[in-house]
N, C-alpha and C positions, 0 to 999 in steps of 0.2 A: 853876556846873557842873563836873562832875569831869573828870579828862584821861584819860589811858590808865590803865584799871583793870583789874584782873580776878583769877584764883584763884592765880596765881605770886607770889613773892615780889618785895619791889621790886629786890631786886639781879638777879633772872632774869626781868624784864620782857622780853618778847618781843612786837612788833608785826608784824602780818601786814599789807603794804599792796599791794593791788592797784590795777594801772593799766590801763585800758582801752586799746583801740587809738586812739582819739581823743587820749589823754592822751600815748601814746608816740611817735606818728607825726604827721608833717606833713601838710597836706591833698595832698600830691603821694604821699605813701607811704612817706618815707623817716625813719630814726629821728629824731627831733625833738632833735637834741644839747645846744641850750641849753636845753628843758627837763629832759631828762636831767641836764643838770649841775646844775641847779638842784636835783632831787632828790638826788642824789650828796650835795651840799653839806647838804641838811637830813637825810639818812640820818646822816653824820657829826655831825652838831650832836647828835641825838637820842641817840647813841651816846656822848656825853660823858658824859651824865647816866645811864647805866646802861639805855638801852632798847635791846636788839637787835632787828635789823630782818630780814624775810624778805619778799622783792619778788616778787609774783605779776604778771608782766607780759604782756601780750597784745602785738601787734604783727606775729608773725611772717607771718602770712598778708598784711596789707596791705604789709609790705616786700617781701615775696617778689613780690607782683605787680608792686609798681613796677618791681624789679630784672630781672623778666622782660618789661616793658613792657606788660603786661596793663592797661586803663583801668579796665574793668568786673569786678566781683568776679564769678565763674562760678560756676555752679550745680553742675557736677560736682565729685564728692569728690575723684576721682584728682588733678585740677588743684589743686585746693584743698590737697591733702596735697603736691602737687609743690611749690607757693608758700611752704607752710611750712617745706620743708625748705630752700628758697632763703634764706628771711627769717631764719627763727630763728637762725642763727651771725651774720646783721648784726646782730641787735635785741643778743643777749650780748654781742658785740664792743661795741657802744655803751656798754652798761652797763659792761664792764669798764674802758673808757677813761675815762668818767665818774666810776666809782669809785676808780681808781687815782690821780686827781689828789690823793685824800685819803688816801692810803696804804690803800686798801682792797680786799680781793680778792673778785671776785665768783665764785658757783660755780654753774654751770648745773645745774638739777634737772629734768628732763622726766619726767613722771609719766602713767601711763594707769589705767583704771579697776581693773586686776588687781593693781596696786599697793596698791590700798586695800580692796579686797573681799576679799581674803585676809588673814585674820587674820595669817599670819606673815609676808606681804609687808608688811603694815600695821605690824607692830613694827621689821620691818628698814628701811622707809622712815623712821620715826620715829627710829632709830638714827643714821641716816644725817645727819638734820637735826641732831640733836644734836652730832655730832661736828663738822658744819660751824661751827655757833653756838659750840661751844667754842673753836676754832681761828679764832675771830674772822673768818669768811668771812661774806659778804652771799649767802645763796642767790637766786638768781633762777629762778623756777619757771614752768612753762609747761606744758600738756598737750601730749602727744607727738603731735601733729597728723600728722605726717609718716605715721605708722604705725596711727592709730587705727582702730578698728574702728566703721563709720557707726553698728551699732545698739547698740554699748555705749562709750559716752565721756561725757564730763563734761558736755559740752553747751554750758557756757560757762564763762568764766575766774570769775566771781562764783561758781559753787557750787564750783569747785576752790579758791578761797582760803578758803572758809568750811569746807571739809574740811580742809585744810592747817593753818588755824587750829586746829582740833579736835586734829588728830593730833598737834601738837606742845604743843598746852595754850598757846595763846595768851593773852597777857593782853587784847588788843584786836585787832579786826579793823577796818581802814581800806579802802574802798572808794573810790578818787578816780574821778572821772568830768566830764563836762563841764556838768553842772549841780550847783547847791549842796546839791540833798538831794531829798528827797521832798517834793513838793506838794500840795495839796489838789486840784488840776486841772492840766493842762497850762499852763504858764505862757505857752508861745507861745501857745496858741488863747485863753486867758481872761485877762483883765487883774487881775481880782480874785483869781487864785491866791496861795495864801500859802504859804510853806516850813513844814513840820512839823518843828518842831525836837526833838521828843522823842516817843519811840514807847515804850509800856510792856506793849502787848497789842496781838495780830496780830487785828484784828476786821475785819468786812465793811468797814466806811468806809476802813480802811488799805488793804486788798485792791484796794479800787475805785479808789484814788489812784494806782495804780500802771499804768503802759501799758507797751507794748512798747519795743522799739529803734527809733530814728530817725537813727541817725548814717548807716547804709547802712553801715559799715565793719566793726564789731563783731556779735559775736551776742548780747550781752547787751541789759540794758534794766532799767528800776527794776522791772518785776516779777521779774527774775532777782535783783536786790540783794534786794528784798524776800524772797524764798525762801532766798537766801545768809543775811542777816539772821535769819531766824527759825531755821535751822540752828544758827548759831553762838551766838545767844543761849540756845537749848535747853541748849547746854553750857556756859553760865556766861560766855560771852566777850561783852563790850560790842562793838556795831557802830559805825559811823559811816560815811555817804555825805557826800561833800562834794567841792566842787568843785576840780580838780587845780591850777587857775591861781590859787588863793589866795595870797595872798604867804606865803612859809614856811608852807605850811598844817600841815605835820606839827608843828611847834612850837605853830602857834596851837591846833590840836586837843590836844595834849598837856598846854595850859594852860586847856583847857575852853572854849577860844573859842565863841562862837556862829557862826552863818550856815552850820550844817550838820545833817543828822538823825542824832540818836543814838537808838540801839534798845537800851535798858537789857538787862542779861542776866537771866534768869530767877532768881528767889529760889532755888529748888530745883533747880540743874542737874543734868544726867545726870550719871552716873559715866562714866570714861573707855571702858570695854568698851559699856556701855550705849549711849554716844554711836555708837560703831563699830557697834553693831548698827543704829541707828535711820538712819544716813544714809550710813554709807560703804560697806554691804552691797548688792548686786544681788539684789532678789526674784526668785527662780526661779518662783514660783508664787502661788496664794491659798489660805487656809483658810477658808470661812466659819463663824461661830460664831452661838449662837443667845444671846438677851440675857441668860439665866443665866449662860452662860459668860463673856461681856463683864463683867458686875457681879463674878464671881470674878477675872478677870484684873486689874481695877482694885483689887481687895483683895490683890494680891499672889501668888494662886494660879497652878499652874501649869495650862495647857490640857490638860484630858482629852479622850479619844476622845469620851466622852458628849456633850461640848458643842459637836461638830464635826457641820455640816449639811451642807456641801457642800465640795468644793475644786476647784481648776483648775490647769492646766499641769502640767509634768514636773518631779519635782523628786526629788532622793535624800536620804537622812537626813543632816543635817548642813548643808544647803543654807538659805539665807534664805527666809523665805516672809512675804507681808503677810496678817495676820489682817483678816477684815473683818467687820462685823456690820450687817444691811440696807444694805448696798452702800457701806457708810463706812468708811473704812481706821480701825482702832482699835487696832493693836500690831502688831509685826513680831519675828520672831524666827527660831531656827534649830530646824528639825522635828527629830523621831527617829522619824520614819515617813514612808518614801517616798510617793510619790504612787500607786505601784502597790500598795503595802500599803493604802492607805486604799481604793484601787478594790477591793480584794478584800473588805474589810470591808463595802464599799456595795453590792457585791452578794450579800451574805448569808454571807460568809466568817466564820468564828469569830474573836472578838476581845474580851477584857475590855474593858468601858466604862472602867473608870481606868486604862487605858493613858495614859501622857503622852505627849502629841502634840507640845509645846513647855514645855521645863522653866522655871519662873519665872527661873532663872538666865540663861537664854538668851532672854529675852524682855524687851522694852520695850514698855509702853504709851504710845501717842501720843495718845489722846482717851479 
């Protein structure tokens, strides 16, 4: 089996390593300093072989709750945000201390969806990561939970890690958790459950094998890791889910070691801008098309007004929309007509049927 690989040159290998709350904090909710020390040593080790590392670290809320003396995770968003504000500097300080032992500097990067949904902000974020990596810094990334909008957020750090991997053109995405990877069934409930070591297609069998979160600490689970792996592999980034407590896990995976689940990258990955359109933009509405338009889109055509059958939501020209056919998501793109303009046409207003609603340069076909 291969180790870390991907679209970037060997000298520019960048691996995004995501660690969940159970891998960063102790059961009492404090930063797990011995485990972070181990990871810092591993990061220093892989860097000696030309691999740069970006860390996506959970643990802010869990650490903050412990510092505040809150035993149970609350449901109120404001309390979770307050806990994140308290816990985030503690987590980053723990990373800084662990990496400093090896002469490495940690740099905190807090992101919210607006940093990736806007093309301009997306490019600025990419430039920031490039500058940090060029300076030898180890970026430590988390969602900016303290001010996150409940309606518009990444949702979990698995998706954030995949988006960061796409953003920087990483060679690999490694999601470390408290299990060895994706199993055929829940190993805690079924003795005959076996580890799936390689995934090349996201079929119904693979989707059925993924379940929800069980730790009670984090927000992710195997289902969210599966979604993140799909996002990354569509962009040409091999993804691995592995047990964070495997001995020297990063070197083990770099050498192609077994005992983890590897999601192979797509043979024809999306170009960088298409990946941004597909995964980093927030859809403002939907445009429904007929079967003929769907076929034309798959053939590389633009979406014309003649193929539009309905639309939903309020959007302006330049906003991202989902394109659906018979209720199924088939594409995503940036519209050239607002929902108000489409409303006008729907009520009998004059409009040439060959008007471009989404140009093929601003469209990515997903199915």
